[in-house]
ZAROPA-665599 format. One record per residue: x, y, z of N, C-alpha, C, CB in turn; chain; residue in three letters; residue number from 1. Coordinates in steps of 0.1 Angstrom, whole numbers. Glycine has a CB too. Example, Ala and Ser with C-alpha at 12.3 -4.5 7.8 and 13.67 -1.06 7.14 Angstrom:
132:-57:78:123:-45:78:132:-33:78:113:-45:90:A:ALA:1
128:-22:71:137:-11:71:129:0:79:141:-6:57:A:SER:2
END
This chain:
45:-139:7:30:-140:14:18:-152:6:23:-123:12:A:MET:1
10:-158:9:7:-168:6:-5:-160:-2:5:-178:17:A:GLY:2
-17:-164:-7:-23:-162:-17:-31:-151:-14:-30:-173:-21:A:ARG:3
-34:-136:-19:-40:-129:-13:-48:-128:-24:-34:-119:-7:A:MET:4
-63:-127:-21:-73:-126:-25:-80:-108:-26:-79:-137:-16:A:ARG:5
-78:-104:-43:-81:-92:-41:-94:-91:-47:-70:-83:-46:A:LEU:6
-103:-81:-42:-117:-82:-40:-122:-64:-43:-120:-89:-24:A:ARG:7
-128:-62:-51:-130:-46:-59:-140:-43:-46:-139:-44:-79:A:ILE:8
-143:-31:-42:-151:-28:-31:-157:-11:-32:-141:-32:-18:A:PHE:9
-168:-12:-39:-177:0:-41:-187:8:-29:-187:-4:-51:A:THR:10
-190:19:-30:-197:26:-23:-205:38:-34:-188:32:-12:A:GLU:11
-212:33:-41:-227:36:-43:-234:47:-43:-234:31:-38:A:PRO:12
-235:49:-29:-242:57:-25:-237:70:-27:-245:55:-15:A:GLN:13
-224:73:-27:-218:85:-34:-216:89:-46:-207:86:-30:A:GLN:14
-226:79:-58:-235:86:-67:-231:73:-81:-229:107:-70:A:GLY:15
-239:65:-86:-233:54:-96:-245:49:-99:-222:41:-89:A:ALA:16
-247:45:-109:-257:40:-116:-257:22:-116:-256:47:-131:A:SER:17
-269:15:-120:-266:2:-120:-257:3:-130:-278:-8:-122:A:TYR:18
-259:10:-142:-251:8:-157:-233:8:-152:-256:23:-171:A:ALA:19
-233:18:-144:-220:20:-142:-212:10:-131:-219:35:-140:A:THR:20
-223:1:-121:-216:-9:-117:-216:-20:-123:-218:-11:-106:A:LEU:21
-228:-22:-133:-225:-35:-139:-214:-32:-143:-235:-40:-149:A:ARG:22
-209:-22:-155:-191:-20:-160:-182:-20:-150:-187:-7:-167:A:ARG:23
-179:-19:-142:-171:-19:-127:-166:-40:-128:-187:-12:-108:A:VAL:24
-183:-41:-127:-180:-54:-118:-180:-64:-131:-192:-58:-105:A:ALA:25
-180:-64:-145:-180:-69:-153:-162:-68:-161:-192:-63:-159:A:THR:26
-157:-58:-156:-146:-55:-161:-137:-61:-147:-144:-36:-166:A:THR:27
-139:-64:-132:-135:-67:-126:-134:-83:-128:-140:-61:-118:A:ALA:28
-145:-90:-132:-146:-101:-136:-136:-104:-145:-157:-103:-140:A:GLU:29
-135:-99:-159:-126:-101:-166:-113:-98:-167:-130:-97:-173:A:ASP:30
-109:-88:-152:-98:-88:-149:-92:-97:-143:-98:-81:-145:A:LEU:31
-97:-106:-136:-96:-119:-130:-94:-115:-114:-82:-127:-137:A:GLY:32
-106:-103:-111:-104:-99:-92:-113:-111:-92:-111:-80:-83:A:PHE:33
-112:-112:-77:-118:-125:-75:-131:-120:-66:-108:-137:-66:A:ASP:34
-136:-108:-66:-150:-103:-60:-156:-91:-65:-148:-102:-46:A:ALA:35
-169:-89:-69:-176:-76:-67:-180:-75:-54:-185:-74:-75:A:PHE:36
-177:-63:-45:-186:-61:-31:-192:-45:-34:-174:-61:-14:A:PHE:37
-202:-42:-25:-207:-28:-28:-213:-31:-12:-219:-24:-43:A:ARG:38
-212:-14:-9:-220:-13:4:-234:-4:5:-210:-7:14:A:SER:39
-241:-9:17:-254:-8:15:-254:3:25:-263:-20:17:A:ASP:40
-259:15:18:-262:32:20:-275:34:12:-247:43:12:A:HIS:41
-274:44:17:-292:49:11:-288:67:10:-309:45:28:A:PHE:42
-280:68:17:-275:85:17:-261:91:11:-275:91:31:A:LEU:43
-256:97:4:-240:101:0:-235:104:15:-238:118:-12:A:LYS:44
-222:105:17:-212:109:26:-202:120:19:-205:96:30:A:MET:45
-203:133:28:-191:140:25:-199:149:13:-176:129:20:A:GLY:46
-188:156:10:-190:165:-1:-193:157:-19:-174:175:-1:A:ASP:47
-199:151:-22:-201:145:-36:-213:152:-40:-203:130:-38:A:VAL:48
-223:150:-48:-236:152:-55:-243:140:-52:-235:154:-70:A:SER:49
-237:130:-56:-249:120:-49:-255:117:-63:-262:128:-35:A:GLY:50
-254:121:-71:-263:114:-83:-258:104:-89:-265:123:-95:A:GLN:51
-267:96:-97:-279:100:-98:-290:94:-84:-283:96:-112:A:PRO:52
-283:87:-72:-289:85:-58:-287:72:-58:-304:90:-56:A:GLY:53
-293:66:-51:-285:54:-41:-294:42:-54:-293:53:-17:A:PRO:54
-282:32:-50:-292:18:-58:-293:8:-45:-283:9:-74:A:THR:55
-305:0:-44:-301:-13:-32:-295:-22:-41:-315:-21:-24:A:ASP:56
-289:-24:-28:-277:-36:-25:-282:-49:-31:-274:-39:-7:A:ALA:57
-287:-54:-25:-293:-69:-27:-300:-68:-44:-306:-73:-13:A:TRP:58
-309:-60:-47:-314:-60:-62:-299:-54:-70:-330:-48:-65:A:THR:59
-290:-49:-71:-278:-45:-77:-275:-59:-78:-268:-35:-69:A:THR:60
-272:-66:-70:-262:-78:-66:-271:-95:-73:-260:-78:-45:A:LEU:61
-285:-89:-71:-293:-97:-82:-289:-96:-96:-306:-93:-83:A:ALA:62
-290:-83:-100:-287:-80:-114:-274:-85:-121:-287:-65:-116:A:GLY:63
-265:-83:-110:-250:-84:-116:-252:-104:-114:-233:-74:-101:A:LEU:64
-257:-111:-108:-260:-127:-108:-258:-128:-120:-274:-134:-103:A:ALA:65
-274:-126:-129:-274:-129:-141:-265:-125:-149:-284:-127:-144:A:ALA:66
-253:-116:-147:-250:-106:-159:-235:-112:-160:-251:-86:-156:A:GLU:67
-230:-121:-145:-211:-123:-147:-214:-135:-144:-197:-114:-136:A:THR:68
-204:-144:-145:-204:-156:-141:-194:-165:-136:-207:-159:-149:A:SER:69
-183:-156:-129:-174:-162:-122:-172:-156:-107:-161:-162:-130:A:ARG:70
-174:-144:-112:-169:-130:-99:-178:-132:-87:-172:-111:-104:A:ILE:71
-170:-133:-72:-179:-134:-60:-186:-121:-61:-170:-137:-46:A:ARG:72
-201:-122:-50:-209:-111:-53:-215:-110:-40:-219:-111:-65:A:LEU:73
-209:-95:-33:-211:-97:-17:-213:-79:-13:-195:-105:-8:A:GLY:74
-221:-81:1:-219:-71:5:-209:-63:17:-230:-71:6:A:THR:75
-203:-51:19:-195:-47:30:-203:-33:37:-177:-44:25:A:LEU:76
-211:-39:44:-221:-46:51:-237:-44:45:-219:-42:67:A:VAL:77
-239:-57:46:-257:-53:43:-258:-44:62:-272:-75:40:A:THR:78
-268:-37:57:-274:-27:73:-288:-37:77:-282:-3:68:A:CYS:79
-286:-42:92:-297:-51:94:-307:-42:100:-294:-64:104:A:ALA:80
-308:-28:98:-318:-19:104:-328:-19:89:-310:-1:109:A:THR:81
-323:-20:81:-329:-19:66:-338:-27:62:-322:-20:55:A:PHE:82
-337:-40:70:-344:-50:64:-351:-61:77:-332:-57:52:A:ARG:83
-360:-68:74:-364:-78:84:-356:-93:79:-383:-79:84:A:LEU:84
-353:-98:90:-345:-110:86:-348:-124:80:-340:-114:97:A:PRO:85
-363:-122:80:-370:-133:71:-369:-134:55:-383:-132:74:A:GLY:86
-371:-117:55:-372:-117:41:-356:-113:34:-384:-105:37:A:PRO:87
-347:-110:41:-337:-110:37:-329:-120:36:-335:-103:40:A:LEU:88
-333:-131:43:-328:-143:40:-333:-149:31:-328:-150:47:A:ALA:89
-342:-145:23:-352:-152:11:-344:-144:-3:-372:-145:14:A:VAL:90
-339:-129:1:-333:-121:-8:-319:-132:-12:-331:-105:-1:A:ALA:91
-318:-131:0:-300:-135:-6:-297:-149:-9:-288:-133:6:A:VAL:92
-305:-156:-5:-306:-168:-5:-308:-170:-21:-316:-173:5:A:ALA:93
-319:-161:-26:-323:-160:-40:-313:-157:-50:-331:-150:-42:A:GLN:94
-303:-143:-44:-290:-143:-55:-281:-148:-55:-284:-134:-57:A:VAL:95
-280:-161:-43:-271:-171:-44:-273:-180:-54:-269:-178:-33:A:ASP:96
-288:-185:-55:-289:-193:-66:-292:-191:-78:-296:-199:-65:A:GLU:97
-296:-172:-81:-295:-167:-94:-279:-168:-97:-302:-151:-96:A:MET:98
-269:-167:-89:-253:-168:-95:-246:-183:-96:-242:-159:-85:A:SER:99
-255:-192:-92:-249:-202:-93:-241:-203:-77:-242:-202:-106:A:GLY:100
-243:-200:-71:-233:-202:-55:-226:-192:-54:-222:-216:-55:A:GLY:101
-226:-180:-59:-212:-172:-54:-216:-157:-47:-201:-169:-70:A:ARG:102
-228:-158:-41:-231:-150:-27:-220:-147:-18:-240:-157:-18:A:ALA:103
-219:-138:-9:-212:-132:2:-221:-124:7:-199:-125:0:A:GLU:104
-225:-129:23:-233:-116:31:-226:-113:37:-244:-115:38:A:PHE:105
-224:-102:38:-218:-94:51:-226:-83:57:-204:-87:46:A:GLY:106
-229:-82:67:-238:-76:84:-235:-67:87:-237:-82:99:A:ILE:107
-240:-58:94:-238:-46:103:-251:-40:110:-232:-36:94:A:GLY:108
-245:-34:122:-256:-33:125:-263:-19:122:-256:-36:138:A:ALA:109
-251:-13:115:-259:0:112:-253:12:119:-274:0:116:A:GLY:110
-251:23:111:-245:37:120:-251:45:116:-231:43:119:A:TRP:111
-255:50:104:-259:63:98:-268:70:97:-258:65:89:A:PHE:112
-271:79:110:-289:81:113:-293:84:99:-294:96:123:A:GLU:113
-286:98:94:-289:108:86:-296:99:73:-275:118:84:A:ALA:114
-291:83:70:-299:82:62:-313:75:62:-293:78:56:A:GLU:115
-311:71:78:-325:60:81:-331:70:82:-328:48:94:A:HIS:116
-331:86:83:-345:96:89:-344:100:73:-341:112:105:A:LYS:117
-338:104:64:-335:108:47:-347:95:41:-312:106:39:A:ALA:118
-347:80:47:-357:67:41:-367:65:52:-348:52:37:A:TYR:119
-369:69:58:-380:67:67:-377:53:77:-393:65:58:A:GLY:120
-363:48:81:-363:42:85:-357:41:100:-360:37:78:A:VAL:121
-365:34:108:-366:36:122:-348:32:128:-380:26:128:A:PRO:122
-342:41:137:-326:39:138:-326:40:155:-315:54:129:A:PHE:123
-328:29:157:-326:26:176:-315:26:181:-329:14:183:A:PRO:124
-314:32:195:-300:34:200:-289:19:198:-302:38:217:A:PRO:125
-278:27:199:-268:13:197:-267:-1:202:-256:16:200:A:LEU:126
-274:1:214:-276:-13:222:-286:-24:213:-285:-10:237:A:ARG:127
-295:-16:208:-306:-19:203:-304:-28:189:-312:-7:201:A:GLU:128
-297:-16:184:-293:-20:168:-284:-36:173:-279:-5:159:A:ARG:129
-272:-28:182:-264:-45:182:-272:-58:192:-245:-42:192:A:PHE:130
-285:-60:197:-295:-69:199:-298:-70:185:-307:-66:208:A:ASP:131
-302:-66:176:-313:-71:166:-303:-75:157:-325:-59:160:A:ARG:132
-291:-73:154:-281:-77:147:-279:-93:149:-269:-68:150:A:LEU:133
-276:-95:164:-274:-108:169:-287:-118:165:-272:-107:184:A:ALA:134
-298:-111:168:-313:-121:164:-313:-124:149:-331:-112:168:A:GLU:135
-305:-113:144:-307:-107:126:-296:-126:122:-293:-83:120:A:GLN:136
-286:-127:129:-275:-134:125:-279:-149:130:-260:-128:132:A:LEU:137
-289:-148:141:-295:-165:144:-302:-166:133:-307:-168:157:A:ALA:138
-315:-159:130:-327:-162:123:-320:-163:110:-340:-151:124:A:VAL:139
-312:-155:106:-308:-157:87:-301:-176:88:-289:-140:80:A:ILE:140
-291:-173:93:-281:-185:95:-292:-199:98:-269:-180:109:A:THR:141
-301:-193:110:-310:-205:112:-319:-211:101:-318:-200:123:A:GLY:142
-324:-199:91:-333:-206:83:-328:-214:71:-342:-198:79:A:LEU:143
-317:-207:67:-306:-216:55:-299:-227:65:-290:-204:45:A:TRP:144
-299:-228:75:-291:-243:81:-303:-252:80:-284:-244:101:A:GLU:145
-314:-249:83:-325:-258:86:-326:-273:77:-339:-249:82:A:THR:146
-324:-281:78:-324:-291:68:-338:-295:62:-317:-302:72:A:PRO:147
-332:-298:51:-347:-298:40:-358:-304:49:-345:-309:24:A:ASP:148
-372:-302:44:-383:-308:49:-388:-306:64:-379:-321:46:A:GLY:149
-378:-298:73:-377:-295:88:-385:-279:86:-358:-296:95:A:GLU:150
-385:-278:101:-391:-264:105:-381:-255:112:-405:-266:114:A:LYS:151
-384:-242:112:-375:-235:118:-383:-224:129:-365:-229:106:A:PHE:152
-379:-223:144:-388:-218:144:-378:-209:157:-401:-227:145:A:CYS:153
-380:-194:160:-370:-185:166:-381:-176:175:-360:-176:155:A:TYR:154
-373:-172:188:-382:-169:198:-374:-156:204:-385:-183:208:A:ASP:155
-371:-148:196:-363:-130:202:-373:-121:210:-359:-116:186:A:GLY:156
-363:-110:213:-367:-101:220:-373:-93:205:-355:-95:232:A:ALA:157
-368:-91:196:-374:-80:184:-378:-93:173:-359:-65:177:A:TYR:158
-376:-102:173:-378:-109:159:-383:-124:163:-363:-110:150:A:TYR:159
-400:-133:163:-400:-142:164:-403:-148:149:-406:-145:174:A:GLN:160
-401:-165:146:-400:-166:134:-410:-184:139:-383:-163:127:A:VAL:161
-420:-186:133:-431:-190:137:-434:-205:127:-441:-178:135:A:THR:162
-425:-216:127:-432:-229:118:-427:-224:104:-452:-231:119:A:ASP:163
-414:-222:104:-410:-215:89:-407:-228:79:-393:-204:89:A:SER:164
-413:-228:68:-404:-242:61:-392:-240:53:-414:-251:49:A:PRO:165
-381:-226:58:-366:-221:58:-370:-224:45:-352:-229:66:A:ALA:166
-375:-213:36:-373:-222:21:-371:-205:16:-392:-234:11:A:LEU:167
-366:-200:7:-357:-208:-3:-340:-214:3:-355:-198:-15:A:PRO:168
-339:-223:1:-323:-227:6:-314:-221:-5:-320:-245:6:A:LYS:169
-303:-214:0:-293:-214:-11:-283:-218:-15:-289:-207:-11:A:PRO:170
-280:-217:-28:-271:-229:-34:-260:-235:-28:-265:-226:-45:A:ALA:171
-251:-223:-18:-241:-230:-9:-246:-234:2:-230:-223:-6:A:GLN:172
-243:-248:2:-245:-255:16:-237:-257:28:-247:-266:14:A:ARG:173
-236:-251:43:-252:-250:45:-256:-236:42:-257:-254:61:A:PRO:174
-247:-226:35:-249:-209:36:-241:-205:33:-251:-202:47:A:ARG:175
-249:-193:26:-234:-187:19:-221:-178:30:-239:-174:4:A:PRO:176
-211:-173:29:-198:-168:34:-208:-157:43:-186:-160:21:A:PRO:177
-207:-162:58:-205:-143:65:-202:-139:71:-212:-136:68:A:VAL:178
-199:-125:68:-188:-117:69:-193:-108:83:-184:-109:54:A:ILE:179
-186:-104:92:-189:-97:101:-174:-90:105:-197:-105:110:A:ILE:180
-181:-76:105:-162:-65:110:-164:-59:120:-155:-50:99:A:GLY:181
-159:-48:121:-162:-37:135:-150:-40:143:-177:-41:145:A:GLY:182
-148:-29:152:-140:-26:163:-141:-26:177:-137:-16:161:A:GLY:183
-153:-32:177:-161:-34:192:-150:-44:196:-179:-41:192:A:GLY:184
-148:-41:208:-138:-52:216:-143:-67:220:-134:-46:229:A:PRO:185
-155:-62:219:-163:-74:230:-177:-83:220:-173:-61:247:A:ARG:186
-186:-74:216:-196:-78:212:-193:-86:196:-206:-67:213:A:ARG:187
-186:-76:192:-182:-80:180:-176:-95:176:-175:-72:178:A:THR:188
-164:-96:180:-157:-104:182:-165:-117:186:-147:-100:190:A:PRO:189
-174:-117:198:-182:-129:199:-190:-136:190:-189:-128:206:A:ALA:190
-197:-123:181:-208:-125:170:-199:-129:162:-218:-113:164:A:LEU:191
-188:-126:158:-183:-133:147:-177:-145:149:-176:-127:141:A:ALA:192
-173:-150:163:-173:-165:164:-182:-172:166:-166:-169:171:A:ALA:193
-192:-165:166:-205:-177:162:-210:-176:154:-216:-179:169:A:ARG:194
-211:-169:142:-216:-166:131:-207:-168:115:-219:-153:134:A:TYR:195
-195:-162:117:-191:-153:109:-177:-170:103:-184:-135:118:A:ALA:196
-179:-166:87:-171:-175:80:-154:-165:77:-180:-180:66:A:ASP:197
-158:-150:80:-148:-139:75:-147:-129:90:-156:-130:58:A:GLU:198
-140:-127:90:-138:-111:95:-133:-102:92:-134:-108:105:A:PHE:199
-138:-90:89:-131:-75:83:-125:-69:93:-141:-63:78:A:ASN:200
-113:-60:91:-108:-49:95:-111:-39:85:-95:-51:98:A:ALA:201
-121:-28:85:-119:-18:78:-109:-8:80:-128:-14:77:A:ALA:202
-106:-4:70:-97:12:69:-90:15:85:-110:29:65:A:PHE:203
-84:6:87:-73:6:98:-58:0:94:-78:-2:110:A:VAL:204
-50:5:101:-36:2:98:-35:-15:98:-26:9:110:A:SER:205
-25:-18:95:-24:-33:94:-23:-37:111:-9:-40:83:A:ALA:206
-15:-30:116:-10:-28:128:-26:-30:137:0:-13:129:A:GLU:207
-37:-25:135:-45:-24:144:-52:-34:135:-51:-11:148:A:SER:208
-53:-38:121:-62:-50:119:-57:-63:125:-63:-52:104:A:SER:209
-42:-65:133:-38:-77:136:-44:-76:148:-25:-81:136:A:ALA:210
-44:-65:154:-50:-66:168:-67:-67:168:-46:-51:176:A:ALA:211
-70:-66:158:-88:-71:158:-87:-84:155:-99:-64:146:A:ARG:212
-78:-90:148:-80:-104:145:-76:-113:157:-72:-108:132:A:PHE:213
-67:-105:164:-61:-111:177:-71:-114:186:-51:-103:183:A:GLY:214
-82:-107:186:-93:-104:195:-106:-117:191:-99:-86:190:A:GLY:215
-106:-117:180:-114:-124:172:-107:-139:176:-113:-118:155:A:VAL:216
-97:-139:174:-91:-152:178:-93:-161:186:-82:-152:181:A:ARG:217
-94:-151:199:-94:-151:213:-109:-154:214:-89:-136:220:A:GLU:218
-120:-149:207:-133:-148:211:-136:-163:204:-142:-133:206:A:ALA:219
-129:-169:191:-132:-182:187:-127:-191:197:-127:-185:175:A:CYS:220
-115:-192:204:-112:-202:216:-120:-202:229:-98:-198:220:A:GLN:221
-124:-190:230:-138:-189:240:-146:-197:239:-146:-178:238:A:ALA:222
-151:-195:226:-164:-205:220:-158:-215:221:-169:-203:204:A:ALA:223
-148:-221:222:-146:-235:219:-146:-239:198:-160:-242:228:A:GLY:224
-144:-229:193:-142:-226:180:-128:-227:174:-147:-215:177:A:ARG:225
-121:-233:168:-108:-237:159:-108:-221:155:-111:-250:143:A:ASP:226
-100:-216:160:-97:-197:151:-90:-202:135:-79:-184:162:A:PRO:227
-83:-210:133:-80:-211:120:-90:-215:109:-71:-220:119:A:SER:228
-105:-216:113:-118:-216:106:-122:-202:101:-128:-222:117:A:SER:229
-115:-193:108:-121:-179:104:-114:-176:94:-120:-168:114:A:MET:230
-115:-169:83:-108:-164:75:-110:-150:81:-113:-166:61:A:ARG:231
-96:-143:76:-95:-124:78:-94:-118:68:-82:-118:84:A:PHE:232
-96:-105:69:-97:-97:55:-99:-83:59:-109:-101:45:A:SER:233
-95:-71:54:-89:-58:55:-100:-51:44:-71:-57:52:A:ALA:234
-99:-41:40:-107:-35:33:-98:-18:33:-124:-36:40:A:ALA:235
-96:-12:23:-84:1:22:-87:6:11:-68:-4:19:A:GLN:236
-88:22:8:-87:27:-4:-78:28:-10:-89:36:-5:A:VAL:237
-78:26:-23:-67:20:-35:-66:31:-43:-72:7:-45:A:VAL:238
-55:38:-43:-53:48:-53:-38:43:-62:-53:64:-44:A:CYS:239
-40:37:-73:-27:27:-81:-20:38:-90:-34:12:-92:A:CYS:240
-10:43:-91:-4:52:-108:11:47:-108:-4:74:-109:A:GLY:241
11:44:-120:24:40:-127:38:54:-120:21:40:-149:A:LYS:242
32:66:-122:40:75:-116:35:93:-106:48:76:-129:A:ASP:243
41:96:-100:38:107:-94:23:116:-99:50:115:-96:A:GLU:244
25:122:-117:12:125:-120:4:119:-119:11:128:-128:A:PRO:245
3:106:-122:-12:101:-123:-13:97:-114:-18:93:-134:A:GLU:246
-9:92:-98:-11:92:-87:-17:102:-81:-3:90:-83:A:LEU:247
-14:117:-87:-23:132:-81:-35:134:-86:-16:146:-83:A:LEU:248
-35:125:-97:-46:128:-109:-61:119:-100:-40:118:-128:A:ARG:249
-55:108:-98:-63:98:-92:-66:103:-80:-58:84:-90:A:ARG:250
-58:107:-71:-61:112:-57:-70:122:-56:-50:116:-51:A:ALA:251
-70:134:-68:-78:146:-68:-89:141:-72:-73:158:-76:A:SER:252
-91:129:-80:-104:126:-84:-112:122:-74:-104:117:-93:A:ALA:253
-106:117:-65:-115:109:-56:-114:123:-38:-106:88:-54:A:ILE:254
-110:134:-44:-114:141:-31:-98:141:-20:-129:131:-23:A:GLY:255
-87:133:-23:-83:131:-11:-68:133:-15:-87:118:-5:A:ARG:256
-59:138:0:-46:144:-6:-34:133:-4:-41:157:2:A:ASP:257
-28:135:-18:-19:114:-16:-11:115:-9:-10:104:-27:A:LEU:258
-4:122:-3:2:117:14:-4:113:24:9:125:21:A:PRO:259
-17:119:27:-24:113:36:-29:101:28:-35:121:41:A:GLU:260
-34:95:17:-36:83:14:-24:73:14:-41:84:4:A:LEU:261
-11:76:13:0:70:12:2:67:25:10:76:5:A:ARG:262
-2:74:37:-2:67:52:-15:56:52:-3:79:66:A:ARG:263
-26:64:53:-36:58:53:-45:47:44:-40:65:56:A:ASN:264
-39:47:37:-47:37:25:-35:29:15:-58:49:14:A:GLY:265
-40:25:7:-30:18:-4:-26:26:-16:-35:5:-11:A:LEU:266
-18:32:-13:-15:45:-26:-2:44:-30:-15:62:-20:A:ALA:267
-3:44:-43:12:43:-48:17:38:-59:19:36:-42:A:GLY:268
26:36:-65:30:27:-79:24:11:-72:51:27:-84:A:THR:269
23:2:-80:25:-10:-80:33:-17:-76:24:-13:-87:A:PRO:270
45:-14:-69:55:-24:-61:55:-13:-48:73:-28:-69:A:SER:271
44:-2:-47:47:2:-31:31:-4:-32:52:24:-25:A:GLU:272
27:-6:-36:15:-12:-30:13:-32:-26:3:-8:-43:A:ILE:273
23:-33:-34:24:-47:-32:31:-51:-17:33:-54:-46:A:VAL:274
40:-37:-16:49:-40:-3:41:-38:8:62:-31:-2:A:ASP:275
27:-29:5:16:-25:20:6:-39:18:5:-6:18:A:LYS:276
5:-42:6:-4:-55:9:6:-68:18:-10:-61:-9:A:ILE:277
15:-71:17:29:-76:26:22:-73:40:46:-66:23:A:GLY:278
19:-61:46:17:-57:59:3:-67:61:15:-39:62:A:GLU:279
-2:-63:55:-15:-70:58:-14:-82:59:-26:-67:50:A:PHE:280
-9:-93:49:-9:-105:49:0:-107:64:-3:-110:34:A:ALA:281
12:-103:66:19:-106:75:8:-101:91:35:-98:72:A:GLU:282
-4:-96:89:-9:-95:99:-21:-105:105:-11:-84:100:A:ALA:283
-23:-111:91:-30:-122:92:-44:-122:80:-35:-122:108:A:GLY:284
-44:-111:72:-50:-108:61:-50:-118:50:-45:-98:56:A:ALA:285
-59:-129:47:-57:-135:34:-66:-128:20:-62:-151:37:A:THR:286
-75:-120:28:-83:-110:12:-82:-97:19:-105:-113:7:A:THR:287
-83:-89:8:-81:-74:6:-94:-69:-3:-66:-71:-1:A:LEU:288
-100:-60:3:-111:-53:-6:-107:-41:-12:-124:-49:2:A:TYR:289
-107:-37:-20:-100:-24:-28:-109:-14:-28:-96:-27:-44:A:LEU:290
-112:-7:-21:-123:4:-24:-121:15:-35:-123:13:-12:A:GLN:291
-127:12:-45:-125:21:-54:-137:34:-52:-126:13:-66:A:VAL:292
-130:41:-57:-142:58:-55:-144:62:-65:-138:72:-48:A:LEU:293
-132:63:-76:-138:69:-91:-144:54:-98:-121:78:-104:A:ASP:294
-154:54:-99:-160:45:-106:-163:46:-123:-170:43:-100:A:LEU:295
-157:54:-129:-153:58:-144:-139:53:-146:-152:75:-148:A:ASP:296
-132:52:-138:-120:52:-141:-117:38:-142:-113:61:-133:A:ASP:297
-120:29:-154:-115:14:-156:-101:14:-156:-119:8:-170:A:LEU:298
-97:20:-163:-79:23:-159:-76:16:-150:-73:37:-155:A:GLY:299
-77:22:-141:-72:18:-126:-73:6:-124:-79:22:-116:A:HIS:300
-84:1:-123:-86:-11:-122:-73:-22:-132:-103:-11:-126:A:LEU:301
-77:-23:-148:-66:-24:-153:-54:-28:-150:-64:-16:-156:A:GLU:302
-42:-15:-143:-34:-12:-137:-30:-20:-128:-37:-4:-134:A:GLN:303
-39:-23:-118:-39:-27:-104:-37:-48:-110:-60:-20:-92:A:ILE:304
-46:-48:-119:-49:-64:-125:-33:-63:-132:-67:-68:-139:A:ALA:305
-26:-55:-139:-18:-58:-147:-2:-58:-137:-21:-48:-160:A:ALA:306
-6:-48:-128:5:-42:-121:9:-49:-108:2:-29:-118:A:GLY:307
-2:-53:-97:-2:-57:-84:-5:-66:-84:-6:-53:-77:A:VAL:308
-16:-75:-89:-19:-88:-86:-8:-101:-91:-32:-90:-92:A:MET:309
2:-98:-104:8:-109:-107:18:-111:-97:12:-108:-118:A:PRO:310
20:-100:-86:33:-101:-77:26:-107:-63:41:-84:-75:A:GLN:311
17:-111:-65:12:-116:-51:11:-135:-54:-7:-107:-48:A:LEU:312
END
């Protein structure tokens, strides 16, 4: 397979302080991982304590921008319902500048109704969430891509922007990479073809990932875009161990059944994981987000770096 970029992907709403996330990010950087990503959620999911509570995605990445030097930093994915597009464009551009051009911007429509209720965020119906996502993409990329000294205007159903100086500019020009994911057959591929640098298939098999990638390639062709200009990525829960006892310990630490994880995630010895990564490479992925759920187990990252990374 061609070089597969391995990225560490965290779910801090399940319970993680900034200090914990900083340890994971700096360890991932030291070990040679390509990026540190985090989710954008305000409420835990499932049977975990959730202590000490959520941390804000872009506040976290701003801190890490100052505390890391090489690793790329991003969201999988920023929730469009949480923020207005103008201030969001400012925040991401600032993190990009603070990090010397290492920010990546994943964005999605939002789906978790309970967290909206828990933190006073409006949760419109699905169609409106998608309409808002499309307008946010237009506004955010429009602000970033407006040439210096020119103004940006936008007149949407939900967002109107008048004579914006379109500042600050991100360090990466024309803009940080935009990542879009999801399984919708129509609107998601069309939005990706129009705005995304990368399309992500999260928590589905290599076979399903290949089908989603194919739909996005078709949408690119329909939009007059070269499909080879799109990067394709996958996200999978990772559970690596040198032997069965270690694998069982790591699976039980994240409340998962090992045989189920072997079927539906990236679980096994380093060589088993390399084989499974090969399936995603054959499906067209060049980037893999490893969802690490036990953020105190830094030895897990070390094992992946030592056992998996050199074989890719």
